[in-house]
C-alpha positions in Angstrom: 194.2 219.6 -51.0 195.4 220.0 -47.8 196.1 223.8 -48.2 191.7 224.2 -47.6 191.0 221.8 -44.7 192.0 224.1 -42.0 192.7 223.0 -38.3 189.2 222.8 -36.6 188.2 221.0 -33.3 185.9 218.1 -33.5 184.2 219.0 -29.6 184.4 214.6 -28.9 188.0 214.1 -28.0 187.9 211.2 -25.5 184.5 211.8 -23.7 181.0 210.4 -25.3 179.6 212.2 -28.2 176.0 212.5 -26.5 177.5 215.7 -25.4 177.5 216.9 -29.2 173.5 216.4 -29.6 171.6 219.3 -30.1 168.0 220.2 -29.8 165.6 220.0 -32.9 163.4 217.5 -35.1 166.9 216.7 -37.3 169.8 217.2 -37.8 172.3 217.4 -40.8 175.7 216.4 -39.4 177.4 220.1 -40.9 175.6 221.1 -38.2 176.5 219.3 -35.4 180.0 218.3 -36.7 182.6 221.4 -36.9 184.7 220.7 -40.3 184.5 222.1 -43.8 183.0 221.4 -47.0 185.5 220.9 -49.3 184.8 221.1 -53.7 186.5 219.4 -56.2 184.0 220.4 -59.4 182.0 217.1 -58.3 180.1 218.5 -55.7 181.0 219.9 -52.3 181.8 217.2 -49.5 181.6 217.4 -45.5 184.8 216.8 -43.7 184.6 216.6 -39.8 187.6 217.7 -38.2 189.4 217.6 -35.1 193.2 217.4 -34.3 195.0 216.0 -31.6 198.6 217.1 -29.8 201.2 214.9 -30.5 201.6 214.6 -26.6 197.8 213.1 -26.6 197.6 210.0 -24.7 195.8 207.0 -26.5 195.9 204.8 -23.4 199.3 204.0 -22.3 200.6 205.6 -25.6 201.2 209.0 -26.7 200.9 209.9 -30.2 203.8 211.3 -31.0 205.8 207.8 -30.4 205.0 206.3 -33.9 207.2 209.1 -35.0 210.1 207.2 -33.4 209.3 203.5 -34.7 211.5 201.9 -36.3 210.6 201.3 -40.1 212.2 198.3 -40.1 210.2 196.9 -37.6 207.5 197.8 -39.5 208.4 196.4 -42.4 209.0 192.8 -40.6 206.2 193.1 -38.9 204.0 193.6 -41.6 205.8 191.5 -43.9 206.4 195.2 -46.4 209.8 195.1 -47.3 208.6 198.0 -49.2 207.7 200.1 -45.6 211.5 199.9 -44.7 213.0 203.6 -44.7 209.8 205.4 -45.4 209.4 208.5 -43.7 207.1 207.2 -40.9 205.7 211.7 -40.7 204.0 210.4 -44.3 201.8 207.8 -43.0 197.6 207.9 -43.5 196.0 206.1 -41.2 192.0 204.9 -42.4 189.1 203.6 -41.3 186.0 203.2 -42.8 182.4 202.7 -42.0 180.3 201.2 -44.2 176.5 199.6 -45.5 178.1 196.1 -45.4 180.7 194.1 -45.3 180.6 192.8 -49.0 181.5 195.3 -51.7 179.6 192.8 -54.5 176.9 193.1 -52.6 176.8 197.2 -53.2 177.9 197.7 -49.7 179.7 201.6 -50.1 181.9 203.4 -47.1 179.9 205.9 -45.5 182.7 207.3 -43.4 185.9 207.2 -44.3 187.9 208.7 -41.3 191.8 209.4 -42.2 194.5 210.5 -39.6 198.1 212.0 -40.6 200.4 214.2 -38.9 200.7 218.1 -39.7 203.1 220.0 -38.1 202.9 219.5 -34.6 199.3 218.4 -34.8 198.0 214.9 -35.5 194.7 215.5 -37.9 191.5 213.2 -38.1 189.2 214.1 -40.7 186.1 212.2 -41.5 184.4 212.1 -44.9 181.1 211.6 -44.8 178.3 210.7 -47.6 175.3 213.1 -47.0 173.8 211.3 -49.5 174.4 208.2 -51.6 174.4 210.5 -54.8 177.3 212.2 -53.5 179.5 208.9 -53.4 181.5 209.8 -56.4 182.6 213.4 -55.3 183.2 212.1 -51.7 186.1 209.2 -53.0 187.5 211.9 -55.3 188.0 213.7 -52.1 189.4 211.2 -50.6 191.7 209.7 -53.4 193.0 213.1 -54.0 194.2 213.2 -50.3 195.6 209.9 -50.5 197.8 210.9 -53.1 200.0 213.5 -50.3 201.1 210.5 -48.3 203.8 207.6 -48.5 202.3 204.6 -46.5 199.0 203.7 -45.6 198.2 201.9 -42.0 194.7 200.2 -41.4 193.7 197.2 -39.2 192.3 194.5 -41.9 192.7 197.4 -44.7 194.2 195.2 -46.9 191.0 192.7 -47.1 188.0 195.0 -46.8 189.3 198.7 -46.4 191.1 199.2 -49.4 189.4 196.7 -51.5 185.9 198.2 -51.0 186.7 201.7 -51.9 188.8 200.1 -54.6 185.8 198.8 -56.1 183.6 201.9 -55.5 186.7 204.2 -56.9 186.6 201.7 -60.2 182.9 202.1 -60.5 183.1 205.8 -60.4 186.0 205.8 -63.2 188.2 207.4 -60.8 191.8 206.9 -60.7 193.6 205.9 -57.1 196.9 205.2 -55.9 195.6 202.4 -53.4 197.4 199.0 -55.0 200.5 201.4 -55.4 200.9 202.4 -51.6 202.8 200.5 -49.3 200.7 199.4 -46.6 201.1 198.3 -43.0 198.0 196.6 -41.9 198.3 196.3 -38.2 196.0 193.4 -38.3 198.8 190.7 -39.0 201.4 191.6 -36.9 198.9 192.3 -34.3 198.1 188.1 -34.5 201.8 187.4 -34.8 202.4 189.0 -31.0 199.2 188.7 -28.9 197.3 186.2 -29.9 198.7 183.0 -28.0 198.2 185.1 -25.4 194.8 187.1 -25.9 193.1 184.7 -28.5 190.8 187.8 -29.9 192.2 190.4 -32.1 189.6 192.4 -32.6 190.4 196.3 -32.4 188.1 196.8 -29.1 189.9 194.1 -27.5 193.6 195.2 -28.4 193.3 197.9 -27.2 191.5 197.3 -23.8 194.3 194.6 -23.2 197.3 196.2 -24.9 197.1 200.0 -24.7 194.4 200.0 -21.9 191.6 202.3 -23.4 188.3 202.5 -22.1 185.6 203.8 -24.7 182.4 205.8 -23.6 180.0 206.7 -25.4 180.7 204.0 -27.9 178.8 202.0 -30.5 179.0 198.1 -31.5 180.4 198.1 -35.3 177.4 195.9 -36.0 174.8 198.8 -35.6 176.4 201.3 -37.7 174.8 199.8 -41.0 171.8 199.8 -39.7 172.2 203.8 -38.4 173.4 205.4 -41.4 169.8 203.7 -43.0 168.0 205.1 -41.3 169.6 208.4 -41.3 168.8 208.0 -45.1 165.2 207.8 -44.8 165.2 210.7 -42.3 168.1 213.1 -42.6 168.4 213.2 -39.0 172.7 212.8 -38.0 172.6 213.1 -34.3 172.3 209.1 -34.1 175.6 208.9 -35.9 177.7 211.1 -34.3 178.3 207.6 -31.8 179.5 206.3 -34.9 181.9 209.9 -35.8 183.2 208.9 -32.4 183.7 205.4 -32.8 185.5 206.2 -36.1 187.8 208.5 -35.0 188.5 206.1 -31.9 189.4 203.5 -34.2 191.7 206.0 -36.3 193.7 207.0 -32.6 193.9 203.3 -31.6 195.5 202.4 -34.7 198.2 205.1 -34.3 199.1 203.9 -31.6 198.8 200.1 -31.9 201.6 200.7 -34.6 203.8 202.1 -32.3 203.1 199.5 -29.7 204.0 196.7 -32.1 206.9 198.2 -34.0 208.2 198.5 -30.3 207.6 195.0 -29.0 209.3 194.2 -32.1 211.9 196.3 -31.2 212.8 196.2 -28.0 211.2 193.4 -26.3 213.6 193.2 -23.6 213.7 196.6 -22.4 210.6 195.5 -19.7 207.8 196.2 -22.8 207.4 192.4 -22.6 205.6 190.9 -19.4 204.5 188.2 -20.6 206.1 184.4 -21.8 202.9 183.8 -24.3 204.2 187.3 -26.0 207.5 185.5 -25.9 206.9 183.0 -27.9 205.0 184.7 -30.5 208.0 186.7 -30.9 210.0 184.3 -30.9 208.2 182.9 -34.2 208.0 186.0 -35.7 211.3 186.2 -35.9 211.9 183.0 -37.2 210.0 183.9 -39.6 211.5 186.9 -40.5 214.8 185.1 -40.2 216.1 186.7 -37.2 217.6 183.9 -35.2 219.9 185.1 -33.0 216.1 187.2 -31.4 214.3 184.3 -31.4 216.9 182.6 -29.4 216.4 185.0 -27.0 212.8 185.2 -27.3 212.3 181.6 -26.6 214.9 181.6 -23.7 213.0 184.5 -22.3 209.7 182.6 -22.4 211.8 179.8 -20.5 212.1 181.9 -18.0 208.8 183.2 -17.2 205.2 181.1 -16.3 203.6 179.4 -19.1 201.0 176.7 -19.0 202.5 173.0 -20.1 201.2 173.2 -23.7 202.9 176.5 -24.3 206.1 175.3 -22.7 205.9 172.1 -24.7 206.1 174.4 -27.8 208.8 177.1 -26.5 211.2 173.5 -26.2 209.9 172.3 -29.5 210.9 175.6 -31.2 213.8 176.5 -29.7 215.5 173.1 -29.4 216.6 173.2 -33.2 218.1 176.7 -32.9 220.2 175.7 -30.1 221.1 172.7 -32.5 221.8 175.3 -35.2 224.1 177.1 -32.7 226.4 174.6 -30.9 224.5 174.6 -27.7 223.6 170.8 -27.8 223.4 170.2 -23.7 220.4 173.3 -23.7 219.1 171.1 -26.2 219.2 167.8 -24.5 218.0 169.2 -21.3 215.0 170.5 -22.6 214.0 166.9 -24.4 215.1 165.0 -21.3 213.0 167.8 -19.4 209.4 167.0 -22.1 210.4 163.5 -21.8 210.2 163.3 -17.8 207.3 165.0 -17.3 205.1 164.2 -20.2 204.5 167.4 -21.4 203.3 166.7 -24.5 202.0 163.6 -26.4 203.9 164.5 -29.5 206.8 162.3 -30.4 209.3 164.8 -31.2 211.7 165.2 -27.7 211.4 161.0 -27.7 213.2 161.1 -31.1 215.1 163.8 -30.9 216.6 161.7 -27.6 216.5 158.5 -29.7 219.0 160.4 -32.0 221.5 162.1 -29.3 221.4 159.0 -27.8 222.0 156.4 -31.2 225.0 158.9 -32.6 226.3 160.7 -29.7 226.6 159.3 -26.5 225.6 155.7 -28.2 223.4 154.3 -25.5 221.5 152.3 -27.6 219.3 150.6 -24.8 218.2 154.0 -23.9 217.7 155.0 -27.6 215.2 151.7 -28.0 213.5 152.6 -25.4 212.8 156.3 -26.5 211.5 155.0 -29.7 209.6 152.4 -28.2 207.6 155.1 -26.5 206.9 157.9 -29.6 205.5 154.3 -31.4 203.2 154.3 -28.3 202.1 157.7 -28.3 202.1 158.0 -31.9 198.3 157.2 -32.5 197.5 160.0 -30.3 200.0 162.8 -31.8 198.2 165.2 -33.6 201.0 166.5 -35.1 203.6 163.6 -35.7 207.1 164.8 -37.5 207.6 160.9 -38.6 205.5 158.4 -39.8 205.2 155.0 -38.2 207.2 153.3 -40.7 210.0 156.0 -40.2 210.0 155.0 -36.2 210.1 151.0 -37.0 212.6 151.7 -39.1 214.7 153.7 -37.0 214.3 151.3 -33.9 215.6 148.3 -36.3 218.9 149.7 -36.8 219.0 150.9 -33.2 218.4 147.3 -31.9 221.1 146.3 -35.3 223.5 148.7 -33.2 222.8 147.3 -29.9 223.7 144.0 -30.7 226.6 144.7 -32.9 227.7 146.7 -29.8 227.2 143.7 -27.6 228.5 140.8 -29.5 231.9 143.1 -29.7 232.3 143.1 -26.2 
């Protein structure tokens, strides 16, 4: 199929889509957007097309940077082992624009945007549903293209785009490979890497905050279904030009964000990561992947940077078990003491850990007793208690028994 889709310029790169509007009372999409017609025996499908040089920048990243991504990092971030070792030039980036959010209510994809590497260009092809009666032909064309690639990359595609397309394909009895393809859904890596700092991990927020992209001439996603509904009434595709622009920008951002996420995970200490909260997030991601040495380094780096007290307390709580595991007990003790002295957390965790240390290592039973008593005082307000009151009281009785025994021996 790809041989029939020859390169063509869309003419909307980096600029407001309004410039492409032509005069006339109504205008179909194929009269507004350069592209090609694809014929698969089920009917013609219009595909709007544009291509980008690999050096084209989406914010701070060039498109070609994805090709040098470490697939192991992408696999770890996405928690998809099947991604490791894949040829990333065989990735297909996918984003849909739909008539609604629930495929069970009959929502369909009226614009299926895909992006892929084709020689020395990055090709964006947007399969457009000019009439709902042509859905089967359009979906068949998309399914044919999917088979040419080894890897699917989306943003929230596991929960939305892929199930929606699979549902519509099943309704039309069309075979597809959506369930078999390794799938990198960037929503989850984005949350793992940046949610601590950004809170919102919407794609448009990520592109502003992480990639430095500022869109012009875009359209809010919430109004896109209504724009298509109006198009179906009067056949005028001019109002959909911002939707094509929006979809193409999402694909470019998805590509750049994939490169950024993988490089952040694989090379965090080369200056790529600048925020303490991002190092906290990385530490958690490394822990989840079983990379404890990298987790320890990330937490150490986080502690060397400005953090608000609650975040610093969380880093301390996460890094001290790693210190204990790697025979760096003095570092753990210093952080427990810091947390207790600064009263930076209402968690009983540092009090309990210090009490254990003084009970079993230093045998300072008086200090251990005081720490457990303070933990018991904090317990009612502790929303993430590691032990029950009964456990702390049991520890207190044991420490007091040892203290009495030590006094008797003296």
